[in-house]
Biotite code that builds the C-alpha atoms (Angstrom):
import biotite.structure as struc

atoms = struc.array([
    struc.Atom([57.873, 115.660, 152.680], chain_id="A", res_id=1, res_name="UNK", atom_name="CA", element="C"),
    struc.Atom([58.945, 113.619, 149.644], chain_id="A", res_id=2, res_name="UNK", atom_name="CA", element="C"),
    struc.Atom([57.406, 110.549, 151.268], chain_id="A", res_id=3, res_name="UNK", atom_name="CA", element="C"),
    struc.Atom([54.095, 112.396, 151.647], chain_id="A", res_id=4, res_name="UNK", atom_name="CA", element="C"),
    struc.Atom([54.115, 113.601, 148.027], chain_id="A", res_id=5, res_name="UNK", atom_name="CA", element="C"),
    struc.Atom([55.005, 110.138, 146.706], chain_id="A", res_id=6, res_name="UNK", atom_name="CA", element="C"),
    struc.Atom([52.267, 108.607, 148.844], chain_id="A", res_id=7, res_name="UNK", atom_name="CA", element="C"),
    struc.Atom([49.764, 111.121, 147.523], chain_id="A", res_id=8, res_name="UNK", atom_name="CA", element="C"),
    struc.Atom([50.696, 110.556, 143.875], chain_id="A", res_id=9, res_name="UNK", atom_name="CA", element="C"),
    struc.Atom([50.929, 106.767, 144.029], chain_id="A", res_id=10, res_name="UNK", atom_name="CA", element="C"),
    struc.Atom([48.111, 106.082, 146.437], chain_id="A", res_id=11, res_name="UNK", atom_name="CA", element="C"),
    struc.Atom([50.606, 104.701, 148.938], chain_id="A", res_id=12, res_name="UNK", atom_name="CA", element="C"),
    struc.Atom([51.733, 101.874, 146.642], chain_id="A", res_id=13, res_name="UNK", atom_name="CA", element="C"),
    struc.Atom([55.428, 102.614, 147.078], chain_id="A", res_id=14, res_name="UNK", atom_name="CA", element="C"),
    struc.Atom([55.040, 102.840, 150.834], chain_id="A", res_id=15, res_name="UNK", atom_name="CA", element="C"),
    struc.Atom([53.187, 99.517, 150.953], chain_id="A", res_id=16, res_name="UNK", atom_name="CA", element="C"),
    struc.Atom([55.961, 97.793, 149.005], chain_id="A", res_id=17, res_name="UNK", atom_name="CA", element="C"),
    struc.Atom([58.695, 99.314, 151.144], chain_id="A", res_id=18, res_name="UNK", atom_name="CA", element="C"),
    struc.Atom([56.844, 98.529, 154.397], chain_id="A", res_id=19, res_name="UNK", atom_name="CA", element="C"),
    struc.Atom([56.315, 94.927, 153.284], chain_id="A", res_id=20, res_name="UNK", atom_name="CA", element="C"),
    struc.Atom([59.962, 94.559, 152.336], chain_id="A", res_id=21, res_name="UNK", atom_name="CA", element="C"),
    struc.Atom([61.129, 95.987, 155.646], chain_id="A", res_id=22, res_name="UNK", atom_name="CA", element="C"),
    struc.Atom([58.764, 93.691, 157.569], chain_id="A", res_id=23, res_name="UNK", atom_name="CA", element="C"),
    struc.Atom([60.027, 90.676, 155.632], chain_id="A", res_id=24, res_name="UNK", atom_name="CA", element="C"),
    struc.Atom([63.648, 91.618, 156.343], chain_id="A", res_id=25, res_name="UNK", atom_name="CA", element="C"),
    struc.Atom([62.887, 92.036, 160.038], chain_id="A", res_id=26, res_name="UNK", atom_name="CA", element="C"),
    struc.Atom([61.125, 88.657, 160.030], chain_id="A", res_id=27, res_name="UNK", atom_name="CA", element="C"),
    struc.Atom([64.211, 87.109, 158.445], chain_id="A", res_id=28, res_name="UNK", atom_name="CA", element="C"),
    struc.Atom([66.424, 88.593, 161.150], chain_id="A", res_id=29, res_name="UNK", atom_name="CA", element="C"),
    struc.Atom([64.082, 87.371, 163.881], chain_id="A", res_id=30, res_name="UNK", atom_name="CA", element="C"),
    struc.Atom([63.581, 83.899, 162.366], chain_id="A", res_id=31, res_name="UNK", atom_name="CA", element="C"),
    struc.Atom([63.988, 81.142, 164.914], chain_id="A", res_id=32, res_name="UNK", atom_name="CA", element="C"),
    struc.Atom([64.491, 78.328, 162.400], chain_id="A", res_id=33, res_name="UNK", atom_name="CA", element="C"),
    struc.Atom([65.268, 77.670, 158.757], chain_id="A", res_id=34, res_name="UNK", atom_name="CA", element="C"),
    struc.Atom([61.594, 77.381, 157.751], chain_id="A", res_id=35, res_name="UNK", atom_name="CA", element="C"),
    struc.Atom([60.799, 80.889, 158.999], chain_id="A", res_id=36, res_name="UNK", atom_name="CA", element="C"),
    struc.Atom([63.953, 82.262, 157.408], chain_id="A", res_id=37, res_name="UNK", atom_name="CA", element="C"),
    struc.Atom([63.083, 80.691, 154.027], chain_id="A", res_id=38, res_name="UNK", atom_name="CA", element="C"),
    struc.Atom([59.540, 82.101, 154.154], chain_id="A", res_id=39, res_name="UNK", atom_name="CA", element="C"),
    struc.Atom([60.949, 85.546, 154.919], chain_id="A", res_id=40, res_name="UNK", atom_name="CA", element="C"),
    struc.Atom([63.432, 85.239, 152.043], chain_id="A", res_id=41, res_name="UNK", atom_name="CA", element="C"),
    struc.Atom([60.571, 84.352, 149.676], chain_id="A", res_id=42, res_name="UNK", atom_name="CA", element="C"),
    struc.Atom([58.662, 87.429, 150.793], chain_id="A", res_id=43, res_name="UNK", atom_name="CA", element="C"),
    struc.Atom([61.776, 89.565, 150.366], chain_id="A", res_id=44, res_name="UNK", atom_name="CA", element="C"),
    struc.Atom([62.190, 88.256, 146.811], chain_id="A", res_id=45, res_name="UNK", atom_name="CA", element="C"),
    struc.Atom([58.508, 88.974, 146.103], chain_id="A", res_id=46, res_name="UNK", atom_name="CA", element="C"),
    struc.Atom([58.676, 92.582, 147.330], chain_id="A", res_id=47, res_name="UNK", atom_name="CA", element="C"),
    struc.Atom([61.977, 93.237, 145.551], chain_id="A", res_id=48, res_name="UNK", atom_name="CA", element="C"),
    struc.Atom([60.383, 91.936, 142.344], chain_id="A", res_id=49, res_name="UNK", atom_name="CA", element="C"),
    struc.Atom([57.338, 94.178, 142.803], chain_id="A", res_id=50, res_name="UNK", atom_name="CA", element="C"),
    struc.Atom([59.576, 97.205, 143.366], chain_id="A", res_id=51, res_name="UNK", atom_name="CA", element="C"),
    struc.Atom([61.572, 96.366, 140.239], chain_id="A", res_id=52, res_name="UNK", atom_name="CA", element="C"),
    struc.Atom([58.351, 96.021, 138.217], chain_id="A", res_id=53, res_name="UNK", atom_name="CA", element="C"),
    struc.Atom([57.026, 99.354, 139.509], chain_id="A", res_id=54, res_name="UNK", atom_name="CA", element="C"),
    struc.Atom([60.304, 101.073, 138.668], chain_id="A", res_id=55, res_name="UNK", atom_name="CA", element="C"),
    struc.Atom([60.369, 99.571, 135.175], chain_id="A", res_id=56, res_name="UNK", atom_name="CA", element="C"),
    struc.Atom([56.754, 100.547, 134.538], chain_id="A", res_id=57, res_name="UNK", atom_name="CA", element="C"),
    struc.Atom([57.443, 104.112, 135.637], chain_id="A", res_id=58, res_name="UNK", atom_name="CA", element="C"),
    struc.Atom([60.520, 104.447, 133.465], chain_id="A", res_id=59, res_name="UNK", atom_name="CA", element="C"),
    struc.Atom([59.367, 102.849, 130.238], chain_id="A", res_id=60, res_name="UNK", atom_name="CA", element="C"),
    struc.Atom([55.964, 104.055, 129.128], chain_id="A", res_id=61, res_name="UNK", atom_name="CA", element="C"),
    struc.Atom([54.958, 102.823, 125.702], chain_id="A", res_id=62, res_name="UNK", atom_name="CA", element="C"),
    struc.Atom([53.954, 105.403, 123.092], chain_id="A", res_id=63, res_name="UNK", atom_name="CA", element="C"),
    struc.Atom([50.353, 104.160, 123.268], chain_id="A", res_id=64, res_name="UNK", atom_name="CA", element="C"),
    struc.Atom([49.981, 104.256, 127.049], chain_id="A", res_id=65, res_name="UNK", atom_name="CA", element="C"),
    struc.Atom([47.222, 106.614, 128.256], chain_id="A", res_id=66, res_name="UNK", atom_name="CA", element="C"),
    struc.Atom([49.768, 108.819, 130.000], chain_id="A", res_id=67, res_name="UNK", atom_name="CA", element="C"),
    struc.Atom([51.797, 109.207, 126.807], chain_id="A", res_id=68, res_name="UNK", atom_name="CA", element="C"),
    struc.Atom([48.756, 109.764, 124.601], chain_id="A", res_id=69, res_name="UNK", atom_name="CA", element="C"),
    struc.Atom([47.480, 112.530, 126.883], chain_id="A", res_id=70, res_name="UNK", atom_name="CA", element="C"),
    struc.Atom([50.933, 114.105, 126.846], chain_id="A", res_id=71, res_name="UNK", atom_name="CA", element="C"),
    struc.Atom([50.973, 114.061, 123.035], chain_id="A", res_id=72, res_name="UNK", atom_name="CA", element="C"),
    struc.Atom([47.553, 115.736, 122.892], chain_id="A", res_id=73, res_name="UNK", atom_name="CA", element="C"),
    struc.Atom([48.653, 118.400, 125.384], chain_id="A", res_id=74, res_name="UNK", atom_name="CA", element="C"),
    struc.Atom([51.820, 118.956, 123.344], chain_id="A", res_id=75, res_name="UNK", atom_name="CA", element="C"),
    struc.Atom([49.777, 119.500, 120.181], chain_id="A", res_id=76, res_name="UNK", atom_name="CA", element="C"),
    struc.Atom([47.526, 122.038, 121.947], chain_id="A", res_id=77, res_name="UNK", atom_name="CA", element="C"),
    struc.Atom([50.473, 123.921, 123.441], chain_id="A", res_id=78, res_name="UNK", atom_name="CA", element="C"),
    struc.Atom([52.373, 123.898, 120.130], chain_id="A", res_id=79, res_name="UNK", atom_name="CA", element="C"),
    struc.Atom([49.358, 125.219, 118.228], chain_id="A", res_id=80, res_name="UNK", atom_name="CA", element="C"),
    struc.Atom([48.523, 127.964, 120.712], chain_id="A", res_id=81, res_name="UNK", atom_name="CA", element="C"),
    struc.Atom([52.016, 129.097, 121.629], chain_id="A", res_id=82, res_name="UNK", atom_name="CA", element="C"),
    struc.Atom([54.243, 128.380, 118.662], chain_id="A", res_id=83, res_name="UNK", atom_name="CA", element="C"),
    struc.Atom([51.935, 128.514, 115.647], chain_id="A", res_id=84, res_name="UNK", atom_name="CA", element="C"),
    struc.Atom([49.602, 131.291, 116.803], chain_id="A", res_id=85, res_name="UNK", atom_name="CA", element="C"),
    struc.Atom([51.691, 133.415, 119.145], chain_id="A", res_id=86, res_name="UNK", atom_name="CA", element="C"),
    struc.Atom([55.338, 133.052, 118.144], chain_id="A", res_id=87, res_name="UNK", atom_name="CA", element="C"),
    struc.Atom([54.998, 132.597, 114.395], chain_id="A", res_id=88, res_name="UNK", atom_name="CA", element="C"),
    struc.Atom([51.753, 134.578, 114.077], chain_id="A", res_id=89, res_name="UNK", atom_name="CA", element="C"),
    struc.Atom([50.445, 132.204, 111.419], chain_id="A", res_id=90, res_name="UNK", atom_name="CA", element="C"),
    struc.Atom([46.996, 131.631, 112.829], chain_id="A", res_id=91, res_name="UNK", atom_name="CA", element="C"),
    struc.Atom([44.483, 132.633, 115.420], chain_id="A", res_id=92, res_name="UNK", atom_name="CA", element="C"),
    struc.Atom([42.735, 130.102, 117.588], chain_id="A", res_id=93, res_name="UNK", atom_name="CA", element="C"),
    struc.Atom([39.812, 131.214, 119.707], chain_id="A", res_id=94, res_name="UNK", atom_name="CA", element="C"),
    struc.Atom([40.322, 130.872, 123.437], chain_id="A", res_id=95, res_name="UNK", atom_name="CA", element="C"),
    struc.Atom([39.589, 127.207, 124.229], chain_id="A", res_id=96, res_name="UNK", atom_name="CA", element="C"),
    struc.Atom([38.310, 128.158, 127.671], chain_id="A", res_id=97, res_name="UNK", atom_name="CA", element="C"),
    struc.Atom([39.536, 127.799, 131.188], chain_id="A", res_id=98, res_name="UNK", atom_name="CA", element="C"),
    struc.Atom([38.517, 124.141, 131.435], chain_id="A", res_id=99, res_name="UNK", atom_name="CA", element="C"),
    struc.Atom([40.643, 123.074, 128.468], chain_id="A", res_id=100, res_name="UNK", atom_name="CA", element="C"),
    struc.Atom([43.538, 125.230, 129.665], chain_id="A", res_id=101, res_name="UNK", atom_name="CA", element="C"),
    struc.Atom([43.281, 123.670, 133.132], chain_id="A", res_id=102, res_name="UNK", atom_name="CA", element="C"),
    struc.Atom([43.238, 120.155, 131.701], chain_id="A", res_id=103, res_name="UNK", atom_name="CA", element="C"),
    struc.Atom([46.289, 120.830, 129.523], chain_id="A", res_id=104, res_name="UNK", atom_name="CA", element="C"),
    struc.Atom([48.220, 122.384, 132.416], chain_id="A", res_id=105, res_name="UNK", atom_name="CA", element="C"),
    struc.Atom([47.280, 119.489, 134.691], chain_id="A", res_id=106, res_name="UNK", atom_name="CA", element="C"),
    struc.Atom([48.442, 116.930, 132.123], chain_id="A", res_id=107, res_name="UNK", atom_name="CA", element="C"),
    struc.Atom([51.732, 118.743, 131.592], chain_id="A", res_id=108, res_name="UNK", atom_name="CA", element="C"),
    struc.Atom([52.305, 119.149, 135.326], chain_id="A", res_id=109, res_name="UNK", atom_name="CA", element="C"),
    struc.Atom([51.522, 115.547, 136.179], chain_id="A", res_id=110, res_name="UNK", atom_name="CA", element="C"),
    struc.Atom([53.479, 114.173, 133.221], chain_id="A", res_id=111, res_name="UNK", atom_name="CA", element="C"),
    struc.Atom([56.702, 115.866, 134.215], chain_id="A", res_id=112, res_name="UNK", atom_name="CA", element="C"),
    struc.Atom([56.051, 115.897, 137.954], chain_id="A", res_id=113, res_name="UNK", atom_name="CA", element="C"),
    struc.Atom([55.108, 112.229, 138.212], chain_id="A", res_id=114, res_name="UNK", atom_name="CA", element="C"),
    struc.Atom([58.049, 111.174, 136.058], chain_id="A", res_id=115, res_name="UNK", atom_name="CA", element="C"),
    struc.Atom([60.451, 113.160, 138.231], chain_id="A", res_id=116, res_name="UNK", atom_name="CA", element="C"),
    struc.Atom([58.966, 111.803, 141.446], chain_id="A", res_id=117, res_name="UNK", atom_name="CA", element="C"),
    struc.Atom([59.036, 108.191, 140.265], chain_id="A", res_id=118, res_name="UNK", atom_name="CA", element="C"),
    struc.Atom([62.653, 108.580, 139.194], chain_id="A", res_id=119, res_name="UNK", atom_name="CA", element="C"),
    struc.Atom([63.539, 110.112, 142.565], chain_id="A", res_id=120, res_name="UNK", atom_name="CA", element="C"),
    struc.Atom([61.510, 107.478, 144.423], chain_id="A", res_id=121, res_name="UNK", atom_name="CA", element="C"),
    struc.Atom([63.171, 104.669, 142.484], chain_id="A", res_id=122, res_name="UNK", atom_name="CA", element="C"),
    struc.Atom([66.606, 106.041, 143.265], chain_id="A", res_id=123, res_name="UNK", atom_name="CA", element="C"),
    struc.Atom([65.749, 106.419, 146.954], chain_id="A", res_id=124, res_name="UNK", atom_name="CA", element="C"),
    struc.Atom([64.422, 102.871, 147.184], chain_id="A", res_id=125, res_name="UNK", atom_name="CA", element="C"),
    struc.Atom([67.425, 101.483, 145.340], chain_id="A", res_id=126, res_name="UNK", atom_name="CA", element="C"),
    struc.Atom([69.842, 103.441, 147.523], chain_id="A", res_id=127, res_name="UNK", atom_name="CA", element="C"),
    struc.Atom([68.082, 102.397, 150.738], chain_id="A", res_id=128, res_name="UNK", atom_name="CA", element="C"),
    struc.Atom([68.273, 98.699, 149.954], chain_id="A", res_id=129, res_name="UNK", atom_name="CA", element="C"),
    struc.Atom([71.729, 98.689, 148.400], chain_id="A", res_id=130, res_name="UNK", atom_name="CA", element="C"),
    struc.Atom([73.179, 99.701, 151.790], chain_id="A", res_id=131, res_name="UNK", atom_name="CA", element="C"),
    struc.Atom([71.998, 96.571, 153.569], chain_id="A", res_id=132, res_name="UNK", atom_name="CA", element="C"),
])
């Protein structure tokens, strides 16, 4: 199930990297000579590098990345509506509408959900290849 969710969120990018790495490792095991083995080792290094880059990109968003900027905007909306207006009672904002509410909830859900899934996916990939 986690594989399906990760594939849905990443467009299959993680699965493509893992499949390529597994194919390269199988090619290395089945290599008949040194040339084939060296080619397989180069592909293994390539896929391991791509996985490391994907993990680093998922874990270290810059403050100005689109994902972070959308999260900041959603945080401002939620803080204004919930904390300032409702909890503290210091203002009254008209209902922004169901579209704005849906966008804010989607941003919040994907921000935390995608971060959790990429962390879990990175740990699973790392654990799978550290056992070899």
